gemmi code that builds the backbone of each chain (N, CA, C; Angstrom):
import gemmi

chains = {
    "A": [
        ("UNK", (90.692, 111.530, 71.522), (91.670, 112.444, 72.126), (93.036, 112.266, 71.461)),
        ("UNK", (93.649, 113.393, 71.114), (94.975, 113.365, 70.529), (95.837, 114.428, 71.179)),
        ("UNK", (97.050, 114.085, 71.535), (97.954, 115.081, 72.103), (99.379, 114.727, 71.699)),
        ("UNK", (100.184, 115.747, 71.504), (101.563, 115.524, 71.076), (102.546, 116.211, 72.007)),
        ("UNK", (103.675, 115.562, 72.182), (104.744, 116.102, 73.004), (106.013, 115.966, 72.186)),
        ("UNK", (106.819, 117.013, 72.170), (108.049, 116.953, 71.396), (109.133, 117.701, 72.141)),
        ("UNK", (110.300, 117.112, 72.237), (111.378, 117.801, 72.929), (112.724, 117.322, 72.400)),
        ("UNK", (113.671, 118.247, 72.376), (115.039, 117.897, 72.004), (115.915, 118.134, 73.228)),
        ("UNK", (116.716, 117.140, 73.587), (117.580, 117.317, 74.754), (119.037, 117.055, 74.372)),
        ("UNK", (119.958, 117.571, 75.204), (121.368, 117.228, 75.053), (121.586, 115.887, 75.751)),
        ("UNK", (122.633, 115.175, 75.334), (122.855, 113.810, 75.826), (123.500, 113.812, 77.218)),
        ("UNK", (122.746, 114.298, 78.213), (123.222, 114.243, 79.604), (122.119, 113.658, 80.487)),
        ("UNK", (122.509, 113.059, 81.604), (121.520, 112.469, 82.513), (120.653, 113.544, 83.165)),
        ("UNK", (121.208, 114.745, 83.364), (120.410, 115.842, 83.937), (119.250, 116.188, 82.998)),
        ("UNK", (119.571, 116.304, 81.699), (118.506, 116.652, 80.751), (117.494, 115.515, 80.624)),
        ("UNK", (117.970, 114.283, 80.763), (117.049, 113.143, 80.750), (116.079, 113.255, 81.933)),
        ("UNK", (116.589, 113.630, 83.109), (115.728, 113.792, 84.277), (114.654, 114.840, 84.049)),
        ("UNK", (115.050, 115.965, 83.457), (114.090, 117.041, 83.175), (113.068, 116.586, 82.140)),
        ("UNK", (113.539, 115.849, 81.128), (112.639, 115.321, 80.097), (111.568, 114.435, 80.731)),
        ("UNK", (111.996, 113.554, 81.643), (111.045, 112.626, 82.243), (109.995, 113.366, 83.065)),
        ("UNK", (110.415, 114.449, 83.726), (109.432, 115.243, 84.478), (108.424, 115.905, 83.538)),
        ("UNK", (108.929, 116.502, 82.453), (108.041, 117.165, 81.483), (107.067, 116.163, 80.882)),
        ("UNK", (107.600, 114.994, 80.559), (106.798, 113.971, 79.922), (105.713, 113.463, 80.872)),
        ("UNK", (106.082, 113.328, 82.146), (105.100, 112.888, 83.145), (103.971, 113.898, 83.264)),
        ("UNK", (104.332, 115.185, 83.304), (103.295, 116.236, 83.381), (102.369, 116.176, 82.172)),
        ("UNK", (102.977, 116.001, 80.992), (102.189, 115.924, 79.754), (101.174, 114.782, 79.826)),
        ("UNK", (101.626, 113.615, 80.266), (100.748, 112.445, 80.303), (99.702, 112.563, 81.416)),
        ("UNK", (100.105, 113.147, 82.543), (99.141, 113.342, 83.636), (98.050, 114.326, 83.222)),
        ("UNK", (98.460, 115.414, 82.547), (97.476, 116.405, 82.084), (96.493, 115.779, 81.111)),
        ("UNK", (96.978, 114.778, 80.355), (96.115, 114.120, 79.369), (95.358, 112.936, 79.982)),
        ("UNK", (95.461, 112.774, 81.314), (94.754, 111.701, 82.026), (95.127, 110.301, 81.575)),
        ("UNK", (96.384, 110.115, 81.189), (96.838, 108.755, 80.856), (96.884, 107.936, 82.150)),
        ("UNK", (96.583, 106.619, 82.072), (96.611, 105.782, 83.288), (98.009, 105.728, 83.915)),
        ("UNK", (98.052, 105.561, 85.222), (99.314, 105.536, 85.952), (100.293, 104.487, 85.456)),
        ("UNK", (99.784, 103.278, 85.137), (100.722, 102.240, 84.703), (101.277, 102.535, 83.306)),
        ("UNK", (100.511, 103.279, 82.503), (101.008, 103.680, 81.182), (102.121, 104.722, 81.338)),
        ("UNK", (101.901, 105.677, 82.247), (102.920, 106.706, 82.501), (104.214, 106.036, 82.981)),
        ("UNK", (104.072, 105.067, 83.877), (105.226, 104.316, 84.402), (105.998, 103.673, 83.237)),
        ("UNK", (105.265, 103.017, 82.346), (105.911, 102.309, 81.229), (106.606, 103.280, 80.278)),
        ("UNK", (105.974, 104.418, 80.022), (106.579, 105.414, 79.118), (107.864, 105.962, 79.733)),
        ("UNK", (107.809, 106.258, 81.022), (109.004, 106.774, 81.691), (110.123, 105.745, 81.657)),
        ("UNK", (109.748, 104.493, 81.860), (110.743, 103.424, 81.846), (111.401, 103.340, 80.465)),
        ("UNK", (110.589, 103.415, 79.421), (111.129, 103.342, 78.056), (112.097, 104.504, 77.809)),
        ("UNK", (111.686, 105.703, 78.185), (112.549, 106.869, 77.964), (113.852, 106.715, 78.739)),
        ("UNK", (113.734, 106.359, 80.022), (114.948, 106.280, 80.848), (115.902, 105.190, 80.342)),
        ("UNK", (115.368, 103.997, 80.095), (116.247, 102.887, 79.722), (116.910, 103.130, 78.364)),
        ("UNK", (116.110, 103.564, 77.397), (116.651, 103.739, 76.049), (117.648, 104.900, 75.999)),
        ("UNK", (117.287, 106.010, 76.616), (118.142, 107.206, 76.512), (119.388, 107.066, 77.400)),
        ("UNK", (119.260, 106.405, 78.558), (120.446, 106.170, 79.391), (121.471, 105.340, 78.622)),
        ("UNK", (120.990, 104.306, 77.928), (121.874, 103.474, 77.102), (122.613, 104.315, 76.074)),
        ("UNK", (121.856, 105.170, 75.385), (122.457, 106.018, 74.351), (123.502, 106.951, 74.956)),
        ("UNK", (123.155, 107.593, 76.075), (124.079, 108.546, 76.697), (125.360, 107.831, 77.148)),
        ("UNK", (125.194, 106.637, 77.734), (126.368, 105.955, 78.290), (127.229, 105.249, 77.249)),
        ("UNK", (126.568, 104.651, 76.245), (127.323, 103.794, 75.328), (127.200, 104.190, 73.860)),
        ("UNK", (126.393, 105.205, 73.563), (126.036, 105.451, 72.169), (127.038, 106.231, 71.343)),
        ("UNK", (127.985, 106.896, 72.024), (128.851, 107.793, 71.259), (130.309, 107.410, 71.405)),
        ("UNK", (131.063, 107.675, 70.346), (132.493, 107.323, 70.376), (133.356, 108.538, 70.709)),
        ("UNK", (132.743, 109.656, 71.017), (133.520, 110.836, 71.411), (132.950, 111.360, 72.722)),
        ("UNK", (133.540, 112.408, 73.246), (133.109, 112.953, 74.537), (132.160, 114.139, 74.361)),
        ("UNK", (131.797, 114.446, 73.119), (130.962, 115.629, 72.861), (129.527, 115.398, 73.321)),
        ("UNK", (128.822, 116.502, 73.476), (127.386, 116.384, 73.723), (126.670, 116.275, 72.388)),
        ("UNK", (125.623, 115.457, 72.380), (124.850, 115.263, 71.166), (123.389, 115.562, 71.451)),
        ("UNK", (122.611, 115.667, 70.376), (121.194, 115.948, 70.567), (120.372, 114.680, 70.416)),
        ("UNK", (119.330, 114.600, 71.216), (118.406, 113.466, 71.139), (117.000, 114.051, 70.989)),
        ("UNK", (116.267, 113.562, 69.999), (114.905, 114.044, 69.750), (113.882, 113.056, 70.267)),
        ("UNK", (112.900, 113.564, 70.977), (111.867, 112.701, 71.546), (110.500, 113.190, 71.077)),
        ("UNK", (109.713, 112.267, 70.564), (108.339, 112.600, 70.166), (107.390, 111.612, 70.835)),
        ("UNK", (106.304, 112.144, 71.390), (105.294, 111.276, 71.983), (103.942, 111.659, 71.410)),
        ("UNK", (103.232, 110.669, 70.948), (101.894, 110.912, 70.413), (100.892, 110.075, 71.206)),
        ("UNK", (99.918, 110.758, 71.759), (98.920, 110.096, 72.593), (97.579, 110.109, 71.888)),
        ("UNK", (96.961, 108.946, 71.773), (95.602, 108.878, 71.226), (94.797, 107.943, 72.118)),
        ("UNK", (93.557, 107.656, 71.761), (92.715, 106.821, 72.630), (93.332, 105.436, 72.819)),
        ("UNK", (93.721, 105.124, 74.027), (94.208, 103.787, 74.319), (95.562, 103.464, 73.746)),
        ("UNK", (96.302, 104.447, 73.314), (97.625, 104.165, 72.745), (98.555, 105.367, 72.876)),
        ("UNK", (99.794, 105.089, 73.249), (100.809, 106.139, 73.223), (101.995, 105.622, 72.405)),
        ("UNK", (102.454, 106.456, 71.477), (103.601, 106.111, 70.634), (104.785, 106.993, 71.006)),
        ("UNK", (105.938, 106.356, 71.154), (107.144, 107.090, 71.542), (108.185, 106.895, 70.454)),
        ("UNK", (108.826, 107.978, 70.055), (109.909, 107.875, 69.085), (111.126, 108.614, 69.624)),
        ("UNK", (112.268, 107.928, 69.617), (113.515, 108.527, 70.104), (114.531, 108.462, 68.970)),
        ("UNK", (115.092, 109.617, 68.607), (116.112, 109.666, 67.548), (117.431, 110.143, 68.123)),
        ("UNK", (118.488, 109.396, 67.840), (119.800, 109.867, 68.289), (120.810, 109.683, 67.179)),
        ("UNK", (121.919, 110.426, 67.293), (122.950, 110.369, 66.258), (124.147, 109.522, 66.697)),
        ("UNK", (123.914, 108.582, 67.590), (124.985, 107.694, 68.047), (125.352, 106.679, 66.963)),
        ("UNK", (126.355, 105.848, 67.272), (126.721, 104.835, 66.271), (125.602, 103.795, 66.190)),
        ("UNK", (125.480, 103.124, 65.039), (124.337, 102.217, 64.843), (124.245, 101.171, 65.951)),
        ("UNK", (123.077, 101.076, 66.575), (122.879, 100.092, 67.640), (121.407, 99.722, 67.717)),
        ("UNK", (121.121, 98.442, 67.520), (119.740, 97.967, 67.610), (119.527, 97.310, 68.978)),
        ("UNK", (118.895, 98.012, 69.907), (118.763, 97.458, 71.256), (117.901, 96.203, 71.297)),
        ("UNK", (117.001, 96.064, 70.321), (116.036, 94.976, 70.398), (116.554, 93.670, 69.797)),
        ("UNK", (117.767, 93.697, 69.206), (118.304, 92.453, 68.661), (119.424, 91.906, 69.547)),
        ("UNK", (119.603, 92.499, 70.735), (120.646, 92.015, 71.635), (120.193, 90.724, 72.324)),
        ("UNK", (121.173, 89.967, 72.761), (120.863, 88.716, 73.446), (120.124, 89.000, 74.755)),
        ("UNK", (119.129, 88.191, 75.061), (118.360, 88.360, 76.287), (119.204, 88.006, 77.511)),
        ("UNK", (119.101, 88.793, 78.583), (119.830, 88.416, 79.793), (119.206, 87.161, 80.405)),
        ("UNK", (120.023, 86.369, 81.096), (119.514, 85.169, 81.752), (118.983, 85.558, 83.131)),
        ("UNK", (117.650, 85.740, 83.220), (117.072, 86.200, 84.489), (116.846, 85.040, 85.465)),
        ("UNK", (117.332, 83.838, 85.103), (117.158, 82.709, 86.027), (118.423, 82.440, 86.848)),
        ("UNK", (119.508, 83.169, 86.544), (120.755, 82.944, 87.284), (120.647, 83.468, 88.709)),
        ("UNK", (121.372, 82.824, 89.654), (121.404, 83.390, 91.013), (122.108, 84.752, 91.006)),
        ("UNK", (121.809, 85.613, 91.997), (122.260, 87.003, 91.935), (123.764, 87.163, 91.804)),
        ("UNK", (124.531, 86.288, 92.492), (125.978, 86.480, 92.460), (126.570, 86.152, 91.094)),
        ("UNK", (125.797, 85.452, 90.246), (126.306, 85.119, 88.919), (125.761, 86.029, 87.830)),
        ("UNK", (124.882, 86.950, 88.225), (124.286, 87.822, 87.217), (125.241, 88.919, 86.783)),
        ("UNK", (125.388, 89.107, 85.477), (126.120, 90.299, 85.063), (125.251, 91.527, 85.360)),
        ("UNK", (125.897, 92.609, 85.743), (125.137, 93.829, 86.022), (124.894, 94.507, 84.681)),
        ("UNK", (123.666, 94.730, 84.355), (123.367, 95.398, 83.084), (122.534, 94.525, 82.163)),
        ("UNK", (122.071, 95.084, 81.066), (121.277, 94.328, 80.100), (119.810, 94.213, 80.475)),
        ("UNK", (119.482, 94.608, 81.702), (118.102, 94.442, 82.158), (117.156, 95.496, 81.597)),
        ("UNK", (117.681, 96.689, 81.357), (116.825, 97.795, 80.918), (116.074, 97.479, 79.631)),
        ("UNK", (116.811, 96.964, 78.646), (116.191, 96.639, 77.359), (115.162, 95.516, 77.545)),
        ("UNK", (115.525, 94.550, 78.383), (114.613, 93.433, 78.678), (113.293, 93.960, 79.267)),
        ("UNK", (113.385, 94.910, 80.180), (112.175, 95.482, 80.792), (111.318, 96.185, 79.746)),
        ("UNK", (111.970, 96.983, 78.895), (111.214, 97.735, 77.881), (110.505, 96.770, 76.930)),
        ("UNK", (111.214, 95.719, 76.486), (110.605, 94.773, 75.551), (109.404, 94.062, 76.166)),
        ("UNK", (109.454, 93.876, 77.489), (108.374, 93.139, 78.143), (107.238, 94.011, 78.659)),
        ("UNK", (107.520, 95.281, 78.901), (106.479, 96.138, 79.481), (105.834, 97.061, 78.450)),
        ("UNK", (106.435, 97.140, 77.244), (105.831, 97.957, 76.203), (105.528, 97.094, 74.994)),
        ("UNK", (104.792, 97.678, 74.040), (104.380, 96.932, 72.861), (105.110, 97.479, 71.628)),
        ("UNK", (105.179, 96.671, 70.587), (105.672, 97.129, 69.285), (107.013, 97.853, 69.366)),
        ("UNK", (108.037, 97.180, 69.877), (109.361, 97.789, 69.963), (110.083, 97.608, 68.631)),
        ("UNK", (110.390, 98.708, 67.974), (110.975, 98.644, 66.628), (112.205, 99.548, 66.546)),
        ("UNK", (113.243, 99.038, 65.875), (114.447, 99.840, 65.648), (114.621, 100.090, 64.158)),
        ("UNK", (115.059, 101.294, 63.806), (115.403, 101.578, 62.416), (116.628, 102.480, 62.382)),
        ("UNK", (117.361, 102.412, 61.289), (118.484, 103.325, 61.077), (118.134, 104.132, 59.832)),
        ("UNK", (117.926, 105.431, 60.024), (117.535, 106.283, 58.893), (118.333, 107.579, 58.929)),
        ("UNK", (118.816, 108.011, 57.796), (119.548, 109.283, 57.683), (120.667, 109.404, 58.716)),
        ("UNK", (121.378, 108.323, 58.944), (122.494, 108.364, 59.884), (122.071, 108.452, 61.336)),
        ("UNK", (120.800, 108.147, 61.625), (120.336, 108.218, 63.010), (119.701, 106.896, 63.440)),
        ("UNK", (119.831, 106.616, 64.731), (119.093, 105.498, 65.322), (117.685, 105.980, 65.636)),
        ("UNK", (116.711, 105.204, 65.257), (115.334, 105.558, 65.586), (114.703, 104.391, 66.343)),
        ("UNK", (114.287, 104.689, 67.558), (113.631, 103.672, 68.375), (112.169, 104.051, 68.490)),
        ("UNK", (111.298, 103.111, 68.151), (109.861, 103.362, 68.302), (109.282, 102.287, 69.218)),
        ("UNK", (108.599, 102.745, 70.249), (107.888, 101.814, 71.116), (106.495, 102.376, 71.367)),
        ("UNK", (105.575, 101.516, 71.738), (104.207, 101.963, 71.990), (103.672, 101.261, 73.221)),
        ("UNK", (102.646, 101.835, 73.798), (101.947, 101.173, 74.896), (100.456, 101.336, 74.622)),
        ("UNK", (99.754, 100.218, 74.662), (98.309, 100.287, 74.421), (97.561, 99.880, 75.677)),
        ("UNK", (96.352, 100.355, 75.814), (95.522, 99.972, 76.938), (94.056, 100.100, 76.547)),
        ("UNK", (93.200, 99.559, 77.375), (91.759, 99.610, 77.145), (91.228, 100.886, 77.788)),
        ("UNK", (90.837, 101.892, 76.991), (90.369, 103.135, 77.619), (89.070, 102.878, 78.378)),
        ("UNK", (88.923, 103.557, 79.524), (87.674, 103.386, 80.266), (86.576, 104.149, 79.535)),
        ("UNK", (85.310, 103.746, 79.748), (84.215, 104.288, 78.934), (83.944, 105.758, 79.186)),
        ("UNK", (84.225, 106.228, 80.394), (83.880, 107.616, 80.700), (85.020, 108.595, 80.404)),
        ("UNK", (86.123, 108.131, 79.785), (87.219, 109.067, 79.519), (87.186, 109.555, 78.078)),
    ],
    "B": [
        ("UNK", (114.339, 111.642, 95.325), (113.966, 110.564, 96.233), (114.353, 110.928, 97.655)),
        ("UNK", (113.485, 110.609, 98.594), (113.756, 110.872, 100.003), (113.944, 109.536, 100.725)),
        ("UNK", (115.004, 109.440, 101.515), (115.250, 108.196, 102.243), (115.400, 108.493, 103.729)),
        ("UNK", (114.554, 107.846, 104.514), (114.632, 107.997, 105.962), (115.245, 106.711, 106.519)),
        ("UNK", (116.234, 106.862, 107.389), (116.867, 105.686, 107.998), (116.413, 105.554, 109.444)),
        ("UNK", (115.793, 104.426, 109.764), (115.320, 104.175, 111.126), (116.036, 102.942, 111.657)),
        ("UNK", (116.342, 102.934, 112.942), (116.967, 101.752, 113.515), (116.061, 101.153, 114.571)),
        ("UNK", (115.735, 99.880, 114.384), (114.924, 99.171, 115.368), (115.758, 97.996, 115.847)),
        ("UNK", (116.342, 98.138, 117.031), (117.310, 97.151, 117.537), (118.406, 96.951, 116.490)),
        ("UNK", (118.601, 95.689, 116.051), (119.691, 95.485, 115.087), (119.211, 95.547, 113.631)),
        ("UNK", (117.974, 96.005, 113.421), (117.449, 96.104, 112.050), (117.455, 97.563, 111.594)),
        ("UNK", (117.934, 97.783, 110.376), (117.921, 99.124, 109.794), (116.794, 99.196, 108.770)),
        ("UNK", (115.882, 100.139, 108.970), (114.769, 100.318, 108.029), (115.058, 101.540, 107.172)),
        ("UNK", (115.095, 101.346, 105.846), (115.211, 102.474, 104.932), (113.832, 102.717, 104.328)),
        ("UNK", (113.263, 103.875, 104.624), (111.938, 104.211, 104.096), (112.140, 105.010, 102.819)),
        ("UNK", (111.782, 104.395, 101.692), (112.042, 104.998, 100.379), (110.811, 105.738, 99.894)),
        ("UNK", (110.958, 107.009, 99.597), (109.834, 107.784, 99.093), (110.245, 108.478, 97.802)),
        ("UNK", (109.458, 108.256, 96.753), (109.743, 108.909, 95.474), (110.183, 107.932, 94.411)),
        ("UNK", (111.172, 108.339, 93.615), (111.522, 107.601, 92.400), (112.945, 107.084, 92.470)),
        ("UNK", (113.098, 105.810, 92.149), (114.425, 105.211, 92.134), (114.846, 105.061, 90.673)),
        ("UNK", (115.572, 106.078, 90.172), (115.983, 106.057, 88.768), (117.474, 106.363, 88.648)),
        ("UNK", (117.946, 106.488, 87.426), (119.373, 106.732, 87.166), (119.924, 107.887, 87.993)),
        ("UNK", (119.088, 108.920, 88.146), (119.572, 110.125, 88.820), (119.433, 110.076, 90.340)),
        ("UNK", (118.742, 109.062, 90.876), (118.528, 109.039, 92.331), (119.099, 107.800, 93.024)),
        ("UNK", (119.584, 106.816, 92.251), (120.078, 105.580, 92.892), (121.224, 105.859, 93.866)),
        ("UNK", (121.966, 106.911, 93.568), (123.104, 107.234, 94.428), (122.649, 107.501, 95.869)),
        ("UNK", (121.485, 108.124, 96.029), (120.964, 108.414, 97.375), (120.789, 107.112, 98.167)),
        ("UNK", (120.226, 106.099, 97.476), (119.999, 104.825, 98.155), (121.324, 104.094, 98.409)),
        ("UNK", (122.229, 104.160, 97.418), (123.541, 103.514, 97.607), (124.263, 104.100, 98.815)),
        ("UNK", (124.149, 105.429, 98.944), (124.810, 106.105, 100.077), (124.176, 105.711, 101.403)),
        ("UNK", (122.832, 105.721, 101.457), (122.141, 105.407, 102.716), (122.426, 103.965, 103.132)),
        ("UNK", (122.342, 103.049, 102.162), (122.624, 101.642, 102.461), (124.101, 101.460, 102.817)),
        ("UNK", (124.984, 102.084, 102.020), (126.424, 101.945, 102.234), (126.850, 102.458, 103.604)),
        ("UNK", (126.225, 103.563, 104.050), (126.576, 104.133, 105.353), (126.216, 103.158, 106.475)),
        ("UNK", (125.007, 102.591, 106.403), (124.572, 101.660, 107.454), (125.393, 100.372, 107.401)),
        ("UNK", (125.630, 99.887, 106.170), (126.429, 98.657, 106.006), (127.842, 98.885, 106.544)),
        ("UNK", (128.386, 100.062, 106.269), (129.720, 100.421, 106.740), (129.803, 100.478, 108.262)),
        ("UNK", (128.659, 100.782, 108.900), (128.598, 100.804, 110.368), (128.449, 99.394, 110.954)),
        ("UNK", (128.408, 98.396, 110.075), (128.308, 97.025, 110.555), (126.880, 96.497, 110.629)),
        ("UNK", (125.925, 97.305, 110.144), (124.532, 96.837, 110.159), (124.350, 95.766, 109.075)),
        ("UNK", (123.625, 94.688, 109.396), (123.491, 93.598, 108.432), (122.042, 93.176, 108.172)),
        ("UNK", (121.107, 93.651, 108.999), (119.696, 93.296, 108.786), (118.954, 94.535, 108.287)),
        ("UNK", (118.354, 94.394, 107.095), (117.728, 95.555, 106.466), (116.287, 95.298, 106.045)),
        ("UNK", (115.466, 96.333, 106.232), (114.139, 96.371, 105.626), (114.089, 97.620, 104.762)),
        ("UNK", (113.696, 97.448, 103.497), (113.471, 98.613, 102.632), (111.959, 98.750, 102.487)),
        ("UNK", (111.438, 99.824, 103.080), (109.995, 100.058, 103.015), (109.677, 100.780, 101.703)),
        ("UNK", (108.989, 100.082, 100.803), (108.744, 100.598, 99.448), (107.342, 101.178, 99.271)),
        ("UNK", (106.602, 101.367, 100.374), (105.214, 101.848, 100.244), (105.151, 103.172, 99.485)),
        ("UNK", (106.156, 104.015, 99.658), (106.145, 105.324, 99.000), (106.981, 105.375, 97.726)),
        ("UNK", (107.371, 104.196, 97.242), (108.224, 104.145, 96.044), (107.340, 104.129, 94.797)),
        ("UNK", (107.383, 105.215, 94.019), (106.442, 105.338, 92.900), (107.000, 104.792, 91.590)),
        ("UNK", (108.322, 104.609, 91.516), (108.924, 104.231, 90.221), (110.258, 103.558, 90.451)),
        ("UNK", (110.562, 102.561, 89.635), (111.893, 101.936, 89.679), (112.292, 101.551, 88.257)),
        ("UNK", (113.561, 101.748, 87.934), (114.077, 101.342, 86.617), (115.205, 100.343, 86.842)),
        ("UNK", (115.880, 99.949, 85.761), (116.957, 98.961, 85.899), (118.088, 99.503, 86.767)),
        ("UNK", (118.246, 100.828, 86.815), (119.271, 101.414, 87.695), (118.963, 101.058, 89.152)),
        ("UNK", (117.676, 101.110, 89.513), (117.266, 100.731, 90.862), (117.473, 99.252, 91.117)),
        ("UNK", (117.214, 98.430, 90.082), (117.419, 96.984, 90.219), (118.892, 96.674, 90.467)),
        ("UNK", (119.766, 97.393, 89.789), (121.206, 97.170, 89.995), (121.611, 97.467, 91.435)),
        ("UNK", (120.987, 98.511, 92.003), (121.282, 98.852, 93.399), (120.811, 97.743, 94.335)),
        ("UNK", (119.645, 97.187, 94.061), (119.142, 96.064, 94.864), (120.100, 94.878, 94.752)),
        ("UNK", (120.534, 94.598, 93.514), (121.424, 93.456, 93.277), (122.747, 93.623, 94.018)),
        ("UNK", (123.293, 94.842, 93.963), (124.559, 95.091, 94.667), (124.396, 94.908, 96.175)),
        ("UNK", (123.269, 95.382, 96.710), (123.019, 95.218, 98.149), (122.878, 93.740, 98.494)),
        ("UNK", (122.146, 92.990, 97.650), (121.972, 91.549, 97.897), (123.318, 90.829, 97.905)),
        ("UNK", (124.182, 91.186, 96.963), (125.494, 90.535, 96.882), (126.320, 90.817, 98.130)),
        ("UNK", (126.314, 92.084, 98.572), (127.066, 92.452, 99.783), (126.534, 91.687, 100.992)),
        ("UNK", (125.209, 91.624, 101.102), (124.612, 90.983, 102.274), (124.809, 89.469, 102.227)),
        ("UNK", (124.749, 88.896, 101.013), (124.943, 87.449, 100.890), (126.360, 87.062, 101.321)),
        ("UNK", (127.312, 87.960, 101.064), (128.707, 87.677, 101.397), (129.008, 87.893, 102.875)),
        ("UNK", (128.021, 88.422, 103.627), (128.307, 88.735, 105.039), (127.161, 88.289, 105.955)),
        ("UNK", (126.459, 87.251, 105.542), (125.354, 86.684, 106.337), (124.306, 87.742, 106.705)),
        ("UNK", (124.095, 88.685, 105.822), (123.098, 89.719, 106.084), (121.746, 89.329, 105.520)),
        ("UNK", (120.748, 90.157, 105.817), (119.391, 89.887, 105.333), (118.739, 91.168, 104.851)),
        ("UNK", (117.897, 91.015, 103.826), (117.138, 92.162, 103.316), (115.720, 91.710, 103.009)),
        ("UNK", (114.745, 92.489, 103.478), (113.355, 92.245, 103.084), (112.770, 93.566, 102.591)),
        ("UNK", (111.932, 93.475, 101.556), (111.218, 94.652, 101.065), (109.772, 94.552, 101.534)),
        ("UNK", (109.143, 95.698, 101.752), (107.711, 95.630, 102.036), (106.918, 96.633, 101.214)),
        ("UNK", (105.672, 96.236, 100.925), (104.666, 97.049, 100.240), (105.065, 97.688, 98.921)),
        ("UNK", (105.753, 96.970, 98.031), (105.986, 97.579, 96.715), (104.665, 97.710, 95.957)),
        ("UNK", (104.523, 98.768, 95.174), (103.297, 98.977, 94.394), (103.191, 97.899, 93.317)),
        ("UNK", (101.996, 97.718, 92.735), (101.840, 96.702, 91.677), (102.828, 96.902, 90.519)),
        ("UNK", (103.099, 98.153, 90.133), (104.016, 98.384, 89.016), (105.459, 98.057, 89.395)),
        ("UNK", (105.842, 98.419, 90.614), (107.194, 98.081, 91.076), (107.326, 96.556, 91.131)),
        ("UNK", (106.271, 95.889, 91.607), (106.279, 94.415, 91.654), (106.425, 93.821, 90.258)),
        ("UNK", (105.757, 94.460, 89.268), (105.840, 93.952, 87.899), (107.277, 94.033, 87.381)),
        ("UNK", (107.951, 95.146, 87.686), (109.355, 95.299, 87.277), (110.219, 94.214, 87.929)),
        ("UNK", (109.978, 93.955, 89.211), (110.746, 92.920, 89.926), (110.488, 91.544, 89.313)),
        ("UNK", (109.235, 91.323, 88.919), (108.819, 90.052, 88.336), (109.483, 89.833, 86.969)),
        ("UNK", (109.340, 90.817, 86.089), (109.846, 90.686, 84.709), (111.364, 90.546, 84.689)),
        ("UNK", (112.021, 91.233, 85.625), (113.489, 91.196, 85.644), (114.024, 89.899, 86.249)),
        ("UNK", (113.119, 89.082, 86.800), (113.565, 87.839, 87.418), (114.072, 88.026, 88.841)),
        ("UNK", (113.840, 89.212, 89.411), (114.318, 89.484, 90.772), (113.418, 88.904, 91.849)),
        ("UNK", (112.170, 88.647, 91.478), (111.173, 88.225, 92.462), (111.658, 87.046, 93.324)),
        ("UNK", (112.206, 85.964, 92.718), (112.623, 84.821, 93.540), (113.841, 85.112, 94.421)),
        ("UNK", (114.579, 86.173, 94.120), (115.778, 86.485, 94.907), (115.442, 87.263, 96.163)),
        ("UNK", (114.200, 87.788, 96.203), (113.866, 88.763, 97.244), (112.839, 88.246, 98.231)),
        ("UNK", (112.938, 88.745, 99.452), (111.872, 88.537, 100.425), (110.985, 89.772, 100.362)),
        ("UNK", (109.732, 89.578, 99.943), (108.816, 90.712, 99.814), (107.630, 90.489, 100.750)),
        ("UNK", (107.378, 91.465, 101.621), (106.326, 91.306, 102.624), (105.224, 92.338, 102.415)),
        ("UNK", (104.022, 92.010, 102.955), (102.866, 92.883, 102.776), (102.985, 94.177, 103.572)),
        ("UNK", (103.668, 94.111, 104.714), (103.773, 95.325, 105.529), (105.093, 95.330, 106.292)),
        ("UNK", (105.355, 96.447, 106.971), (106.642, 96.592, 107.632), (106.842, 95.596, 108.792)),
        ("UNK", (105.807, 95.369, 109.629), (105.996, 94.365, 110.689), (106.386, 92.996, 110.138)),
        ("UNK", (105.776, 92.620, 109.029), (106.099, 91.337, 108.390), (107.556, 91.300, 107.942)),
        ("UNK", (108.021, 92.420, 107.377), (109.404, 92.490, 106.896), (110.387, 92.463, 108.059)),
        ("UNK", (110.028, 93.150, 109.151), (110.889, 93.145, 110.344), (111.019, 91.723, 110.874)),
        ("UNK", (109.888, 91.007, 110.887), (109.913, 89.627, 111.379), (110.749, 88.743, 110.452)),
        ("UNK", (110.699, 89.037, 109.147), (111.399, 88.198, 108.167), (112.921, 88.291, 108.283)),
        ("UNK", (113.435, 89.421, 108.747), (114.901, 89.556, 108.841), (115.422, 89.336, 110.273)),
        ("UNK", (114.479, 89.147, 111.227), (114.900, 88.960, 112.628), (115.662, 87.646, 112.792)),
    ],
}
model = gemmi.Model(1)
for chain_id, residues in chains.items():
    chain = gemmi.Chain(chain_id)
    for i, (resn, *xyz) in enumerate(residues, 1):
        res = gemmi.Residue()
        res.name, res.seqid = resn, gemmi.SeqId(i, " ")
        for name, pos in zip(("N", "CA", "C"), xyz):
            atom = gemmi.Atom()
            atom.name, atom.element = name, gemmi.Element(name[0])
            atom.pos, atom.b_iso = gemmi.Position(*pos), 0.0
            res.add_atom(atom)
        chain.add_residue(res)
    model.add_chain(chain)
structure = gemmi.Structure()
structure.add_model(model)
structure.setup_entities()
């Protein structure tokens, strides 16, 4: 089984919300497992929220390209943005052992994506940030 | 996200249904903030209907925990789904939280 999803959105949280709904429908229609859909949504939300909030040095709206490729037991996600160079996967890990009152708010999103998805890779190509993440699973025999 | 607020004696139960993400955390902040502002200090968040949580939702939990810790308040969660539990686990939130199998258990935990 192979299926592709592609969408370009403006850098706003409203468009991110609509993207996540479209993406969920796409994965549900393709019978992807629930925990895989959860992980894909998490990757999209965490990565794109970061870009929208911190990725740009001006107040303009920018475009973000999202590609999802689904095959047997694997989904690949690619997010391209034109923000300033930022490698989310080389940032320092948050200290998740601190008591709550000492925890800085933030930094958790990237930590979740790195731990709940596979093959998290960052590249800078043609003046764009490219984030690639994947999620693999054991397909059931009757699917 | 839909949030129902129930009051059982001095305990406030927030029944969370739907998705706790960047675009919906405000609903929970408002519901919790309103009850906290009324002087309520014992909370149960019923997560049986919570289908999704991201770091935005975790931040809301953390803010509520900080407020309650500073005012001798209590919070217990009940029935989070396996995926929601995994997010709580990976983020290191699990040891900070009281998580119960069902609502009666959570009510007893904050009494």
